[in-house]
Steps between C-alpha positions, in 0.01 A plus 500: 500500500694202642424144400330385825288815517398461138396136561300604807328772301416256219355250752291774655373605158410142419310470828306817425419366154372169638288681758355718227414194292341331804292809574391519137398133498313543828315802368404305186364209707305731730364685199384170351329395823342844537364471147305194614309715746460795263422325171329188632417365844736214588246350740159363401201629700416310816125509433323386183125496429336199335140513379346154542127414497192487724568472873523136599520397134760291320717792386488651850619175661769461236615856564546415868740222404705741292496746789646234732785422258590867446482569874787256553717738296385812682256617230142582598240400241187709550191319369219699339165316463328536163213358296744298288712511187333795328529725804858379552581600143343844544700560816830402341435732207436789740831608667300691762347178636826405671472138380811354336423124496188302412362161407347530154309243298583498131289651229427838655817702436683588182852628456364804314271631776723377785839632390617556858437139606713187468449140600719295731360183349204262518404359842215253440191421293159620616216295350152646467279286726123500450331337801125442501238344728221287366659420164567146377851372437651614174343846509601761243485882479165478320353370826551846653184627331257636755742445790610741772874528441787672682767623259731671750532861621566801279870531417567129529643274233223250576232747393679604182561141387149384600337778297720410203399133523129585534521728197681246283258224605201722414376516859489875545160605630374145560651458847240580765726714722869589525648539849836659586633273773851417613601130501426464873166675463410291196582178684278601791220618270502168313477316831196704603334467163503875434664449160499209258846532347830678564797584278834481679837581340745335738787259537386170647805475725448845658119521517319335793168605343574302183617198699189499718256542211673237288465246780137595577262234362218757479700718261592417143775637277414614149735414216568711192469283188604790279829553691711472183288766331528733798879458498512573127296816550693613808873405488536587870296191588627146543306178480536282812347168600392434859543125564209294622497444877773756577275699737387200704625164380285296736184675384631527141470877488482611224344186349675553164778703343402867463624721218570856615674818392761676710700824513867531591558716805823701509689708752501851353695806618551858396816531290649751746498249786855460634682215326607348833135479607411333172763233571366462855143452371626243249674306776177510702305377197746216450459397863119521495397400149738217413280240672299244304123508455211381286583736216875539560809285507772538766725792407279607208437839661603774519567505128617760249169498311384826347122497545426864414801701613873470426726325749717747690877503445555389861263204452669396174835499677352302791345232279810474282772478763326491837617705799848648467793402721454798732125432522565143611763589760407844635196625693251694292603851607871425453464361148264784410774746597773292337312478171461877492866553588596281205327751276764751605799273561490331158494827299768646727715192448446525125636854514763442768674207327589688180603800710725278710668385181520852360614692807857359516556587133343842553719558806810398307405738218459790746842431653655476156346832403661662804839374388437618143408844631821520709711395202324762291595772749861378507505509120385863506785592737746327271368690195525828688859417584577427136338824386728723711797655310853411607615696806143586615420479871312182594410575863124500430521166321703354788241624753219355295682166480541498881129563550418227248725252681323571830167436336627167370617406851149578629320316220236256628574181314481143636808286549433325170607823325817552706714390206337759275565772762867402528527518121343846506746618764785366288375709209474801728866450586582490127326834447679645805835384355425679171398807697837505676685460172302786356 
């Protein structure tokens, strides 16, 4: 083979090798992307169900605000009315309910019986309000004796906490009647005189019913003198003080500071909710809940407080470092895809980099082995030549040497090994010279 032809052939072989490497890399990338669809969906669902509270209630209105924020990113938040925290908890525990997100007051869930649930953090405090008509200022739970009292509907956190307070205060069986009314219904019933008192578990800032009743001069707010004892007996509770005059400063409503107990309400999700949606809910919570209020400082919420359930890994990352670079600069669906792609790209890069360092050495070893094999064959021919007795015919050895030389000329070695090939041909000529002398 002539020099120019050999160079052309080597260039063609190199081109085929590069194309093969490119095809292999492309197949590896496509396989990695395909694994996203096979092993785990790269896109979060476009519809998520949130169980909230009674229709028209505080949780329901709050859920609508979250729905508006998620709608800006193309995610539909489907709101499911409920009786309250207890029903929300039951729905989240049941995968057949379809609910993946809920508002949940503290004290009703435990990590042991809610292993599939995680918290995205605390959102606000919900005090337990006890409004009564016809009671003097400075009323206490003992004044509920013989009264018609609403303690909230079945499945609500209000009812569960009210029953606990009545039991601890020794008021079980001494209340005239217990009604199961929503906050709106209780407000209306108090106005009509159908009930004497109403328990409401609600955030002041998000509850029109609480705001209206607190400002109403015909309605009084009961304090809880034993608040510290209730907190000691139930660690989920917090002691809070409602300042005098905060409901209506001109009318000095309430007329004095009121000691109350409160629960911490958290945003709770099933642990299989897509991580990208957890980040989106956290961003919505930061936008909605970071405002100031009577029982909150600006930026205090959302907070990584574990009321009953552990904080999810996504929430821990969010509270520790905030949104990532791609979250801050890419639309939701793009960063959701990019974050999933990184799960494949990073491991591939971790494998590809060592391979990139190893392949040249491996390639050089393969080429060297080809040369070693050719030299081994030439050595065998030389030994066969030496083994023949003087005067023996050497035509077969000469033919074999010719065939070997043609194979060397056709050897596929890159230009970097041209010197080694020339050296091999020189040694072939040495064996041919010995053959002629023989």
